[in-house]
Each structure stands twice: as structure tokens, then as C-alpha cells.
N, C-alpha and C positions, 0 to 999 in steps of 0.2 A: 243441222242436225247431226248427231253422230251415228253413225254406221254401226250396229251391233258388229263385234267381233265374229258372234257365231254365225251371223249371214256371209262374212267373208271368208269364214273357215267353210262352210258348205260349199261355197263356191269354187274354193280351190281345192277341196277333196273331190268334188265331183270331177274337176279337170283332170285330176291326177286319175282316178278311177277310169275314165274314158280313155285317158291316154295323151288328152292335149297338153299336157306337160309329162313329159317324157323321162322315164326312169333315169336317174342319174344327173338329169338336168339342174342348173342352177337356178335358184329361187331368190330373186333381189327382191327386198321391199318396195323399193322405187319402182320397178317394172312393174311387180303384182298392183300397186298403187294404181298405177296408170291403167292397167289393162282390166280392172274391175272399177274403175271410176271411184275410188276411194282414197282417204288418207293414210299413212303408213303405219298410223296408231293400230288401226284394228287387223292390218295386216301382219304385223309384228305379233300381236297377240295369238291371230290365228296360226302363224308358223310355231308358236310354242305349243299351243293345242296339238297342231297335228304331229310335231315332232314324240310328243306324249304318247299320242295313237299309233306312232311307227310309219306314217307316212312319210315322213320330213326326217333328215339326217342333219346335223351341223357337222362340216368336215372343215378342219384347219385348212387355212389359207383359202377356202371355197366359199365358207360361207353357208348357208342353208341350201339344201339340194333335196330333189326328190329322192327317196330311198330307193334301194335295188336289190329286193327281197331274194333271198335263197332258196333252193328246191326244198331244204330242209324247213325253213321259215314255214313255205306253202305247205307243206305236208302237214306240219304241225296243227296249221289253221282247222283242217279238216280232221284233227283228231279232237281238238278242242270243240270243236262244233259237236263231235258224236256224244262228246260227255255232257255238255251244257245243253244241248237242245232236249233230250229227255228230261233231264232235270227241272226244266221250263214247263214242260207237257204236266209232269207230275206235280210241280207246285199250281200250275193252272186249274187241275182238277180241283185241289184243295182252296182255291181263292177266287176263281173266277166270280165276276158278277152276271147277271142276265143280260144286262148290256155287252160284257165280250160275247158270251154264248150266241146272242143275236146276231153279232155282226159276224161272228164264225160259222155259224149257219148259212146267213147269206151269201158269205164267201166261197163255200162248198158247193153250195146250189148254182152259183154262177160259175163256179169252175167245172162244175160236172157238166153242166148246159154246153158252156164253150167247147168242151173236150168232145161231147157227143156230136157236134154240129159242126167238128172241125174247123171252129174258129180259133185258131190259136195264136193270134197276134198279140192277145193280151193277157194268155194266161203266164207267162213269166213274171210281169207285175202282179198279177191275183195271187200267185204262188209269195211274191215277198209280201204281200200285204196280210195274207194269211199269216205266215211265221210270225211278222212284228206283232200282229194280234195277239197271238198265243203266247208269245213272250211278254207284252202289257198284262195280259190275263194272270200271269204269275204274281203279281202286284210286289215284285221285287225289283226297286230301282236298278240295284248292283248288277242282277242277273240280267234285266233288259238292256242296259249300258252294253255289257261285255257281248251279248248275242248282237245288239245293232253294231258294235263294232267288228265282230267277226264276219257279218254279212260283207258290211265295206270291204273290208281286206279281201275276202274271198272273191267277193265282184271284182277287184282290181287285180288279184293274182291269178284268175281262173276264167276260162272260158267255159259256158256251159251248153252243152249239149241240148235241144228239144227235146224232150222224152219222147219215146219211141210209141209208148202208149198211154198218153196223157189222161186217159181216163181212169188206168190203174192208181196214176198219182193221186188224183181227185177222190177214187175212193178210198184211199189209206188216209188221206185228210179228214175223210168224212167220219172214219172208223174212231180216230184220234179224237175229235171233235164228241162221238158219241161217250167216248171213255170220260173225257171232261165232265160232260152233261151229269154224269152219274156220278161224279166224285171219286172215280175208280183211280187213284192216282199210279200204281203201280202197273195197271191195263196202259194208262197213257204213255209212261214212260217207257214200257215195251215196244209198243206201236211206235211211237218216233222214234225209239233207236235203230229199229229195222227198217223204218224210213229212212233215215239219215245214212244208215249203211246202204243201200240200194243207191240211193241218191248220189253217193260219192262217185259210183262210176263214169257218171255224166261229166266230171269235172276233171279240165284238162288243163295243165298249167301254161300259162302265156309264156311265149317264148321271147324275151327281149329280142328287138330288131325285126321281128316278123309281123306284115301288115296286119294289123285287126281290120274287122269289118267295121268298125266306126271311124268317123273321120278324125284324124290325126294331124294337128297343126301344131308348130314350135311357137313358144312362146314369142309373144309380140309385144313389143312397146308400147302398142297403142291398145286403148280399151275396147275390149271384144264382150266381155260380158259383165256390164254395169250392176250392181248391186241396188238392189230396190229397197227403200227404207220402209214400205207398206207391205207387209204380209211375208217378207222374207224371201227366203229361195227354197221352193219347192216345200 
């Protein structure tokens, strides 16, 4: 059975974001195929996609390599997020479904409960799920796709400090959902703009060469992350 290229792409992207595939490191189809337990064809397609997304660059005489983003490129991502997330919130207020609203309210309740109880281990994952659902509620595939790419790139380029007052963050999320529920696009836009502006202070650019809190292993020629054909990755 042919392994879908998008599954291989997700696996490679995850390893780039985590730092398992280091910035500037060479990416050869043969080594990556062995690493993920697939043929070279889906690897080749995945590298093309990741090059279009900016995670991979093609260098003369070196082939495909993990990109090495500049300080300016990293800063531009936060600026782009500050423009697009408020637009997504406004569109969600105009286009959301009852199903989207139910999930958003459930996430806010769960996040607020976790924040109050001091159970913060999964708050970052819940925050990501909240923003992803809000983007999907915009009912705009191009906008949702752009916001998804932004989240991936920001996770790669920045370390995010835990919120000093997580309850306040989830209160802001709750206010945004209330505006979305009322169909108040301008209120949702304004609240999200303020939210992203405050959140930006928690982002600190990753410094190449500095150890990260996650495991960082150099590219191995042996399979480490086999790609499963059922259910894909994540």
C-alpha cells in the first residue's frame, strides 16, 4: 500500500518543529525514507510541500536542507498572526455553526477549570485546539490553512513561556466566544486583536545552537518514526 505523502510530510514537519531535524541539516530522500519506513516517492513529495511552506530550502550542491529562518522572518510571523487571527475571529462570528460553538464553549470551560485548579499541563494543547477550532469556524479554507501554517512556523521559531495568569487567558477566550456566539464580528475582531497583542510578549525566539527542553536527536539513517497507514499521524 502506498503511504500518503501528507502523512510523511506531517512526520518530517513535526521533527523539524521539535528540533529532531536541526536547522541547516541536510535532508536526503534515502535517509528520510529509512527513517520513516517508507519509499522515496512520498518523501520527495513531502519535501516539495515543506519547501513551499518554508520549512525546507533547496541549496545548490547540497540538495534539500532544513531552513534557517532569520530574526526578521520570525518577527514577521507574529505580525502576520496579529493581522489574520482577528480576521478569523470576525469571520467566525459571521459563519460559525452550532457545532463549532459547542466545541468552543466546551474548550473554554475545560480551560477555565484547569486554570482555576492549577492543572496546567495540558493548557497549551487546549489553547492550540481553541485557536484551531476558531479558525475552522471562519468557514474559509484559505484563511484556516494560513493560520495553521502560522501556528506550525511559530511553534518552530519560538519558545512560548507559560502564561503567568492562565485564568486571564481563558477569560479572554471566553469573551471572544461570547462575541462569536452573538454574531458580533467587530467585537470578536477587537478582542482577538488585544489577545494576540498581549500573547506576543510570551514568545521568545529560539536561538540556534542553544539546547531546547525537548529531546533533540541528529538525523539517523535508521528508521525511528515509522509512518502508519491507518489513521495517519496525529
